[in-house]
C-alpha positions in Angstrom: 0.0 0.0 0.0 1.0 3.6 0.2 0.2 5.2 3.6 2.7 8.1 3.7 4.9 9.9 1.2 7.1 13.0 0.8 6.1 15.8 -1.5 8.8 18.4 -1.2 9.2 19.6 -4.8 11.1 22.9 -5.2 12.8 25.0 -7.7 14.6 22.9 -10.3 12.5 19.8 -9.8 9.3 21.8 -10.0 10.4 23.6 -13.2 11.5 20.2 -14.8 8.1 18.7 -13.9 6.2 21.6 -15.4 8.2 21.5 -18.6 8.1 17.7 -19.1 4.3 17.5 -18.5 3.5 20.8 -20.2 1.7 22.2 -17.3 -0.1 25.5 -18.2 0.1 26.9 -14.7 3.6 27.9 -13.7 4.5 28.2 -10.0 7.7 29.0 -8.1 6.6 26.9 -5.1 4.0 24.3 -4.1 2.9 22.9 -0.8 5.7 21.1 1.0 5.4 18.1 3.3 8.0 15.6 4.3 5.3 13.4 5.9 2.1 13.4 3.9 -0.6 11.3 5.7 -4.2 10.3 5.0 -6.7 13.3 4.8 -3.8 15.8 4.3 -3.9 18.2 1.4 -1.7 17.1 -1.6 -0.8 18.5 -5.0 -1.7 16.5 -8.1 -1.6 17.0 -11.8 -4.9 17.0 -13.7 -6.0 17.7 -17.2 -9.1 19.4 -18.5 -9.9 21.0 -21.9 -6.4 20.3 -23.1 -4.9 22.2 -20.1 -2.7 20.5 -17.6 -2.3 22.0 -14.2 -1.5 21.4 -10.5 -4.6 21.1 -8.3 -5.0 20.6 -4.6 -6.8 17.6 -3.2 -7.7 15.8 0.1 -5.8 12.5 0.2 -8.7 10.0 0.7 -11.2 9.6 -2.1 -14.8 10.7 -1.4 -16.9 9.5 -4.4 -19.4 12.1 -5.4 -22.4 9.9 -4.8 -21.6 9.4 -1.1 -24.0 11.1 1.4 -21.2 11.7 3.9 -17.4 11.6 4.2 -16.4 7.9 4.9 -15.0 7.3 8.4 -12.0 5.5 6.9 -10.1 7.5 4.3 -9.9 5.6 1.0 -6.3 6.5 0.3 -5.5 3.5 -1.8 -7.3 1.8 -4.6 -6.3 -1.7 -5.8 -5.4 -1.8 -9.5 -6.9 -5.3 -9.8 -10.5 -4.1 -9.1 -10.5 -0.4 -10.1 -12.3 -0.9 -13.4 -15.0 -3.0 -11.7 -16.0 -1.4 -8.4 -18.7 1.3 -8.8 -16.9 3.5 -6.2 -13.9 3.9 -8.5 -14.9 2.9 -12.1 -16.2 6.3 -13.3 -13.2 8.2 -11.9 -10.9 5.6 -13.5 -12.4 6.3 -16.8 -12.9 10.1 -16.6 -11.0 11.6 -13.7 -7.4 10.5 -13.5 -4.5 12.4 -11.9 -0.9 12.1 -11.2 0.6 12.6 -7.7 4.3 13.7 -7.8 6.4 12.6 -4.9 10.0 12.5 -3.9 9.5 9.1 -2.5 7.2 7.1 -0.2 7.4 5.4 3.2 6.7 1.7 3.9 6.9 -0.3 7.1 8.4 -3.7 7.3 5.6 -5.9 8.5 7.5 -8.1 10.9 8.8 -5.3 13.2 7.2 -2.1 11.8 10.6 -0.6 10.9 10.0 2.3 8.5 11.8 2.6 5.2 12.0 5.4 2.6 11.7 4.3 -1.0 12.7 6.5 -4.0 13.9 6.4 -7.6 17.3 4.8 -7.8 18.4 7.2 -10.4 17.1 10.3 -8.6 14.2 12.5 -9.7 10.5 12.4 -8.8 8.1 9.5 -8.7 4.8 9.9 -10.5 2.1 7.9 -8.7 -1.2 7.2 -10.6 -4.4 8.4 -8.9 -8.0 9.1 -9.5 -10.1 12.0 -8.1 -13.6 13.1 -7.6 -15.5 16.2 -6.3 -17.9 15.7 -3.4 -20.6 18.3 -2.4 -21.5 18.5 1.3 -25.0 19.2 2.5 -24.1 22.8 3.2 -23.1 23.3 -0.5 -19.4 23.4 -0.1 -17.1 21.2 -2.2 -14.2 18.8 -1.4 -11.9 17.6 -4.1 -10.3 14.4 -3.1 -8.1 11.6 -4.6 -6.9 8.1 -4.0 -3.6 6.5 -5.1 -3.6 3.3 -7.1 -1.6 0.4 -5.8 -0.2 -2.7 -7.5 1.6 -5.9 -6.4 5.1 -4.9 -5.1 8.1 -5.2 -7.4 11.3 -7.1 -6.4 12.6 -4.2 -4.3 9.5 -3.4 -2.4 8.4 -7.0 -1.8 11.3 -7.4 0.7 9.2 -5.4 3.2 5.6 -5.2 1.8 3.4 -6.9 -0.8 1.9 -3.7 -2.3 3.2 -0.4 -3.7 2.0 2.7 -5.6 1.4 2.4 -9.3 4.2 4.4 -10.9 4.0 6.0 -14.3 6.9 6.4 -16.7 7.3 8.9 -19.5 5.0 7.0 -21.9 2.2 6.1 -19.5 2.1 9.5 -17.9 0.7 11.1 -21.1 -1.9 8.4 -21.6 -3.0 8.6 -18.0 -3.6 12.3 -18.2 -5.5 12.1 -21.5 -9.1 12.5 -20.3 -10.3 11.8 -23.8 -9.3 8.1 -23.3 -12.1 6.4 -21.6 -12.0 2.8 -22.6 -10.8 -0.1 -20.4 -8.9 -1.7 -23.3 -6.5 1.2 -23.5 -6.2 2.0 -19.8 -6.0 -1.5 -18.3 -2.6 -2.4 -19.7 -1.1 0.6 -17.7 -2.2 -1.1 -14.5 -0.1 -4.2 -15.3 2.8 -2.8 -17.4 6.5 -3.0 -16.4 7.5 0.6 -15.8 11.2 0.3 -15.9 11.4 2.5 -12.8 14.0 1.2 -10.4 13.6 1.9 -6.8 16.0 1.8 -3.9 15.3 2.0 -0.1 16.9 2.5 3.2 15.8 2.4 6.9 14.8 5.6 8.6 13.9 6.7 12.1 10.6 5.8 13.6 10.1 9.5 14.3 8.2 9.5 10.9 5.5 7.6 12.7 4.5 10.9 14.5 2.6 13.2 12.2 3.9 16.3 13.9 7.4 15.4 12.7 7.4 17.0 9.3 10.9 17.9 8.4 14.0 16.7 6.5 14.9 14.3 9.3 12.1 12.1 8.2 14.2 11.2 5.1 17.5 10.7 6.9 19.0 7.2 6.6 19.9 5.4 9.8 22.2 2.4 10.4 20.9 -0.8 8.9 18.3 -2.4 11.1 18.3 -6.2 11.4 15.1 -8.0 11.8 14.5 -8.6 15.4 13.8 -12.3 16.3 11.6 -13.1 19.2 13.3 -15.3 21.8 11.2 -17.7 23.8 
């Protein structure tokens, strides 16, 4: 799954992202967070009327037909069922987005040791997502998104069985093309090999506390061996 990630995109990385994805809105700065958690606001790339831009969303999808905000935030959507479940199918076909990130966090299941995962060759990761717009009873609106997950690759599976669906240069453009609304074209992206190599290292458990939102969250610590229970 993907339960936390870092979105600290500044200066050169931001300009490169805007140029590569041809974003119409240019910004010198975006919201920064070393420790993005469920229900937090995040930046995501969307396209509408041939215009691509950065929008702001609540992380935790709220389908437009829901009568109230779900008690458990729907932060992750499984790639295997996204085209079938009514909660996600329409957004999968019509409202896709990309969530840029420096990297994401995952916890080793056996001992809850956190790791930071990022692109081995540097640069941003582009996570596939879907979004929706929910209207509350008082007439206000909430834009929200969920990140799509897939079975883990050979790197991530060492600590967890799921990971975010990552988009490469080719699939990013298809994913953002809102005119494409057929399962036959979109489904292969959910299963394709991306060629994106990840690397990871252990980090301090201070990332577990949401109030810790600084560069220390990303700092590598000495290798942590799996602790074995002794009876």
